[in-house]
C-alpha atoms as an extended CHARMM CRD file, in Angstrom:
* protein
*
        76  EXT
         1         1  MET       CA              0.0000000000        0.0000000000        0.0000000000  PROA      1               0.0000000000
         2         2  ALA       CA              1.4800000000        3.3000000000       -1.0870000000  PROA      2               0.0000000000
         3         3  LEU       CA              1.0780000000        6.2310000000        1.2510000000  PROA      3               0.0000000000
         4         4  THR       CA             -0.4830000000        9.1760000000       -0.5260000000  PROA      4               0.0000000000
         5         5  CYS       CA             -0.2870000000       12.6750000000        0.8670000000  PROA      5               0.0000000000
         6         6  ASN       CA             -3.4890000000       13.3620000000        2.7970000000  PROA      6               0.0000000000
         7         7  ILE       CA             -2.5700000000       16.4800000000        4.8120000000  PROA      7               0.0000000000
         8         8  GLY       CA             -1.6680000000       20.0060000000        3.8010000000  PROA      8               0.0000000000
         9         9  ALA       CA              1.0750000000       22.3500000000        4.9160000000  PROA      9               0.0000000000
        10        10  ALA       CA             -0.7750000000       23.3770000000        8.0920000000  PROA      10              0.0000000000
        11        11  GLY       CA             -1.2570000000       19.7370000000        9.1020000000  PROA      11              0.0000000000
        12        12  LYS       CA              2.3850000000       18.9530000000        8.4400000000  PROA      12              0.0000000000
        13        13  ALA       CA              3.4910000000       21.8950000000       10.5840000000  PROA      13              0.0000000000
        14        14  ALA       CA              1.1300000000       20.9200000000       13.4050000000  PROA      14              0.0000000000
        15        15  ARG       CA              2.3440000000       17.3080000000       13.3990000000  PROA      15              0.0000000000
        16        16  LEU       CA              5.9610000000       18.4380000000       13.3520000000  PROA      16              0.0000000000
        17        17  ARG       CA              5.3890000000       20.6780000000       16.3990000000  PROA      17              0.0000000000
        18        18  VAL       CA              3.5930000000       17.8860000000       18.2610000000  PROA      18              0.0000000000
        19        19  GLY       CA              6.3470000000       15.4350000000       17.3600000000  PROA      19              0.0000000000
        20        20  ILE       CA              9.1260000000       17.7140000000       18.5570000000  PROA      20              0.0000000000
        21        21  LEU       CA              7.2490000000       18.3550000000       21.8040000000  PROA      21              0.0000000000
        22        22  GLY       CA              6.6970000000       14.6090000000       22.2760000000  PROA      22              0.0000000000
        23        23  VAL       CA             10.3620000000       13.7610000000       21.8250000000  PROA      23              0.0000000000
        24        24  ALA       CA             11.4510000000       16.6750000000       24.0380000000  PROA      24              0.0000000000
        25        25  GLY       CA              8.9460000000       15.6080000000       26.6920000000  PROA      25              0.0000000000
        26        26  GLY       CA             10.2900000000       12.0770000000       26.5190000000  PROA      26              0.0000000000
        27        27  LEU       CA             13.8170000000       13.3420000000       27.0460000000  PROA      27              0.0000000000
        28        28  GLY       CA             12.6080000000       15.3650000000       30.0240000000  PROA      28              0.0000000000
        29        29  LEU       CA             10.9420000000       12.2890000000       31.4600000000  PROA      29              0.0000000000
        30        30  ALA       CA             14.1550000000       10.3380000000       30.8880000000  PROA      30              0.0000000000
        31        31  ALA       CA             16.0350000000       12.8920000000       32.9650000000  PROA      31              0.0000000000
        32        32  LEU       CA             13.4930000000       12.5610000000       35.7810000000  PROA      32              0.0000000000
        33        33  VAL       CA             13.5910000000        8.7660000000       35.7180000000  PROA      33              0.0000000000
        34        34  GLY       CA             17.3720000000        8.7200000000       35.4240000000  PROA      34              0.0000000000
        35        35  THR       CA             17.8060000000       10.8960000000       38.5220000000  PROA      35              0.0000000000
        36        36  GLY       CA             15.3640000000        8.7850000000       40.5180000000  PROA      36              0.0000000000
        37        37  ILE       CA             12.6100000000       11.4040000000       40.8370000000  PROA      37              0.0000000000
        38        38  LEU       CA             10.1790000000        9.1390000000       38.9800000000  PROA      38              0.0000000000
        39        39  PRO       CA              9.9990000000        5.3670000000       39.4900000000  PROA      39              0.0000000000
        40        40  THR       CA             11.8430000000        3.0100000000       37.1630000000  PROA      40              0.0000000000
        41        41  LEU       CA              8.5200000000        2.0790000000       35.5880000000  PROA      41              0.0000000000
        42        42  GLY       CA              8.6430000000        5.5630000000       34.0440000000  PROA      42              0.0000000000
        43        43  TRP       CA             10.9000000000        4.2150000000       31.3010000000  PROA      43              0.0000000000
        44        44  TRP       CA              7.7350000000        2.9110000000       29.6300000000  PROA      44              0.0000000000
        45        45  ALA       CA              6.4060000000        6.4800000000       29.5130000000  PROA      45              0.0000000000
        46        46  VAL       CA              9.7260000000        7.6680000000       28.0950000000  PROA      46              0.0000000000
        47        47  ALA       CA              9.6280000000        5.0280000000       25.3560000000  PROA      47              0.0000000000
        48        48  ALA       CA              5.9980000000        5.7830000000       24.5030000000  PROA      48              0.0000000000
        49        49  SER       CA              6.5830000000        9.5310000000       24.3570000000  PROA      49              0.0000000000
        50        50  VAL       CA              9.6690000000        9.2820000000       22.1710000000  PROA      50              0.0000000000
        51        51  ALA       CA              8.0380000000        6.6920000000       19.8810000000  PROA      51              0.0000000000
        52        52  GLY       CA              4.8620000000        8.7470000000       19.5250000000  PROA      52              0.0000000000
        53        53  GLY       CA              6.7990000000       11.9410000000       18.8830000000  PROA      53              0.0000000000
        54        54  SER       CA              9.0000000000       10.2150000000       16.3380000000  PROA      54              0.0000000000
        55        55  PHE       CA              5.9350000000        8.8540000000       14.5530000000  PROA      55              0.0000000000
        56        56  ALA       CA              4.3840000000       12.3300000000       14.4250000000  PROA      56              0.0000000000
        57        57  ILE       CA              7.6070000000       13.7290000000       12.9530000000  PROA      57              0.0000000000
        58        58  TRP       CA              7.5830000000       10.9390000000       10.3600000000  PROA      58              0.0000000000
        59        59  GLU       CA              3.9420000000       11.7520000000        9.5330000000  PROA      59              0.0000000000
        60        60  ALA       CA              4.8610000000       15.3990000000        9.0330000000  PROA      60              0.0000000000
        61        61  ARG       CA              7.7400000000       14.4790000000        6.7510000000  PROA      61              0.0000000000
        62        62  ALA       CA              5.6830000000       11.9710000000        4.7500000000  PROA      62              0.0000000000
        63        63  GLY       CA              2.6230000000       14.2320000000        4.5550000000  PROA      63              0.0000000000
        64        64  TRP       CA              0.4610000000       11.3210000000        5.6480000000  PROA      64              0.0000000000
        65        65  CYS       CA             -1.7920000000       11.0400000000        8.6870000000  PROA      65              0.0000000000
        66        66  VAL       CA             -2.8870000000        7.6560000000       10.0300000000  PROA      66              0.0000000000
        67        67  VAL       CA             -6.0860000000        9.1140000000       11.5310000000  PROA      67              0.0000000000
        68        68  ARG       CA             -7.0980000000       10.6620000000        8.1990000000  PROA      68              0.0000000000
        69        69  ALA       CA             -6.2280000000        7.4110000000        6.4300000000  PROA      69              0.0000000000
        70        70  MET       CA             -8.7750000000        5.6390000000        8.6430000000  PROA      70              0.0000000000
        71        71  GLY       CA            -11.4760000000        8.0280000000        7.4000000000  PROA      71              0.0000000000
        72        72  PHE       CA            -11.7210000000       10.4650000000       10.3000000000  PROA      72              0.0000000000
        73        73  LYS       CA            -11.7920000000       14.2000000000        9.5680000000  PROA      73              0.0000000000
        74        74  THR       CA             -9.2300000000       16.2400000000       11.4850000000  PROA      74              0.0000000000
        75        75  PRO       CA             -9.5020000000       20.0210000000       11.8970000000  PROA      75              0.0000000000
        76        76  VAL       CA             -5.9380000000       20.6850000000       10.6900000000  PROA      76              0.0000000000
């Protein structure tokens, strides 16, 4: 299945911002878990945040949105 562009420039920019914030948030969480402020189980949150942010950055670069591909209408 080929991925066809299904978002415009505004959607790409929004996904890129969300992705960068997700990865940055994951790095912040990693610092908190690494210093012992959060429990070790927090590594799952770090992994999820970085993976989700990375996926959003990939979506922005590809111009493809998984939610739109499933038929849902997104405002951006």
